N, C-alpha and C positions, 0 to 999 in steps of 0.2 A: 416245944415251946417255942417262942418268940423273940424277935431280934429285939436283943436292947438299945435302948434309945441311946445315941451318943450326939455331944456337941457339933453343934458344925466345926468345919478346920476350916473354914474364911467365914469374915463377917459382913464383906460385901464384895461388890464387882474391884475397888481402888484394892480393896487388901490383896485379892487374888494377884492382882496385878505387882504390886510392892512385894509379895512372898515371893514370888516364881522370881521377881529379879535379883533376890539375893542371892539364887540359885545359877543364876547365871540364863534365865529365858526368858525371852521379851516376847511377854505375852503381850497382843492389840485387843482392842475392846469385844471381838465377837468372841475370841478366846477365855478369854476373862470371867465373860459374862453363862458359856459354855459350862466354865468347869464349876464357877459358884452355881450356878440351877445346878448341874447334875452331884454335887454335893450337901446341898438344900435339900432337894427333891428324894434324894438315895438311887438317884436311876445311872444306868449303866451308861456311857458316853461313848460313845464311833464315831471315830474320826475319821475324815477318809480324805484323800489326796496323793497325791503324784510321790513316790519315792525322795525322801530325804528334803522333807519340808518340816521334819523336828517331829511327827505323829509321837515314836518310840518317847523320841525327849521331855515331850511333853507327859508323860504317863511317871518319867523318871524324875521329874522337877517337881509333879504335885507332890509323890511321895518323900523328898527331900524336904520339900516348902512346909512339910505338915509332920515330918516326925515319924512318919509311915515304912512299913516294910514293905517292901518291894516285891512281889511273887509274878515270875512272867510266864504265859504259858508260848512258848514259839508255836506257829503255826505254819504246819507244812504240808503238802500233797498225803497223804497215805497218814496221818497221825491218826491215830483211833482214841479209842474211850480207855486202854491201859497207859498209853502216853498221857492223857490228858486229867485223868480223874485217879485213879488207881489201878492196881494190880496187888498178885501176890505174889510172893519171893519162893517161887516155886522151890529154888532148889534147898534152900533152908528149911522149907515142908517135908521133902525126901529124907535129910537130914535125919529130924526128929521120929521123922516115919521109920525108917530103919533103924533108930534107935531103941523105938517102943517093940519093935516085934525082935529085936535081940532080946529084950526086957524080960518078952510073952515068951520065947524061946526057952529062956534058963529056968522056968517056973514062979519066978518072979508074981507074975500075975496071971490074970485068963487071957487067953486072946480078944474074948467080945469086949469085959472089961478095959482091957488094953488101948482096941482098937476106938469106943467110946473116949475114953479119956485124950486120947491122940487127936480125934477128928476135932474134937471141940477146944486143945492146945492150939494146932496149926491151923484153922481160921480165926484167931484171936490177936491183938492186937501188934501185939509182938511181930507178926508176919504180912502186916501191913506196910504195902510200899506207898506212901499218899504222895502221888502226880499235883501239879499247880494248881488246878481246882479246887481237890478235897483240902490242900492244904490252906489255900485262903482262907477255905472258910472255917476250916478247924481250928485257926491263927486268935486269940483274944485281944492281940496286940492293934494299934490303928494297919492296916496292909492295904495298899494299891494292888488292885489283880489286872495284870497287864495283859490281854489277849493280842499280841502280836499276829499281824498280818493276819486276819480272820477269811481274809477273800483266798487264801492260798491253801483252805484245809476244805476236804471233804464236803459233799450238802450234809453227810449222815454227823456231823459232828456238830454242825449250826441245832439238830434237835437235842442234844446233851447241853447244849450253853441253853435252850427256850427254859430247861429245867431247872438246871443251875441258877441261872439271873433271875429264874420267877418268884421261886423261892428259897434259894441259900441255901440248900438240903440236897445231899445225897445219901441216899439207900443202897446200903450194901447187904445183902442178903445173909452172909451171917454174920452178920453186926446190930442188923436195923439201920433206922434214919438218922442221920448227923447234920444236924440242923448248927447254923451259924448260930453264937451267939454276939459276935457285932458284925456289921454288913460292912464289908471291904468295899473301899472307892475302885468302880469299875470302870477301866477303858481299853474299848477295843481299838483295832486301827487296820486300815482298809487301803488298798493303792486302788482300788475297782478296777481289778482285773476280771471281776464276774461279781455278779451282781446278788449282792447279800438279802434272803427271804427278807418277806416283809413282815411276817412272824417277829423276826427279831429284830425287823427296824422301832417297829412296833415298841418293844420294851426300851430303848435309848432313847435319848437324846443324842443328836444328830450337829455335827460339826465338819465343814470343811474346811480344810487349809491348803492354802496354795504358796507358790515361792512369795518371799518377801518381796518389796518393792525396795530399789534403790535405797530410798532414806532407812528406814528398818533394815537392812542388810549393812548397813554402816555401823550404824546402832550398834549389832549384835556384832562387828568386826571390833568395835570402840569395846563391846566389854567382855566378848573373850580371849582376845587379843589386843590389850590396852598399852604393849609399848608399839604398836604398828602407827607412824606418822598418819593423822588424818588426812592426808593429801594422799597415798597410796591407797587407805582402806575408800577414799572414793573414786580411782582408778580403779580397783576391783570391783565394786561393787557397780559400775557400770560397765564393764569388761562381762561381766558375770552375768550381768542381763540382758546384752546383746548377745551371747551364746543359747541364754535361754528360751529366745528370739528364735532361733535357728533348726531346721527340722532336722534334729539328733538321735542318736539309738538309746540315749541315756545323757537326759540333763543334768547339769552340775546342780550336787548338792548344796544344802546352808553349811554342813560339815566340810564340803570340801572346797568352799570357800574358804572358810577358818583355815583347813589344811593348806592353803594355796598364802595365804598371809603367812603362816607362819612358816611357809617353805621360802616366802621371798627374806624375811627374819633371818630365817640359819644362813643363809648364802650371802648376807650384806646388802642386798639390794635396795636402794635407797627411792627404785621408780619403777613404773611394769613398763617399759618400754618395750619396741620390739622384740629387741633379743630379750630382754627376761621372759615376755609371753612365748616366744620360741623353745626357749631351754626348759619350761616350768607347763607349759602345757597339760603336759601328763598327767598333773597333781587330779586337774578336776577332769577330764577325758578321758577315758578310761578302752575307747574302743579304735581303732587304726581308722576308721571309713571316719568317725565324728572327729578324731583328729587333723584329718588332710582339708575336711567340709571347713571346718575353724578358722584352718592358716589359708586358705582358699580365700571365705566371705572375709577375714578380718583383712586381707590383701597381703599377707605375712608370707605366701608362698612365692 
């Protein structure tokens, strides 16, 4: 079975920028170009960058902008094929086998016939638990498959991803090969905590996203927190840029900048002065050492 040809979701790079903006995601030119090419060429998009720059949000925005369903595989150390691809519902299988044995014991069927029927029954669709990769492959509707924090998974999972992303097909020994009828838009994210294999990278387009500059961060604040005064948005963007220039354990994410803005509004603060920074710095810095260093370097200690 071959993948059905599908119409592109975006007509141009500018179209990507406009459609993502309707979801609240402000994409720069390089991000929009990468999304456009991934859509047009049908290739997975590997998005790398520090935590909190909007990698996961990009996949959500693409799904929302195109009206696609979002299927997410959250990677972590120890995630295996059963959690990523599929597994059998063993508890339900055991109950069905016990029921079959009970039927055979009452003389309603021979033991041999009962087992053959049961074996074909318990390895049927009814007992199959589809995990994110298989779920995305089997969907007929437009789908965005997000493989989040790929670098946190063990190297063995990359071999599974190579097979799935190459053919968009999965072989279940008891059922045969399940092939996608509609290729999903695939986004893989990585915080670069380890180097991904060259084989996996070759199958993907690559995009690096860094923290936004002050101007873009102000635009993001204007989009996500429109009631925030422009002067306060400027102060926030400048302060966050200074914090990101420090050697901290955890740099403030874009989401935390937005939270900081909403915090100021909730407290009725019309200015990010020294007192406001001291009172609310915990919204963006989550380590005590970072908190103390920031207060010292900002000369607020």
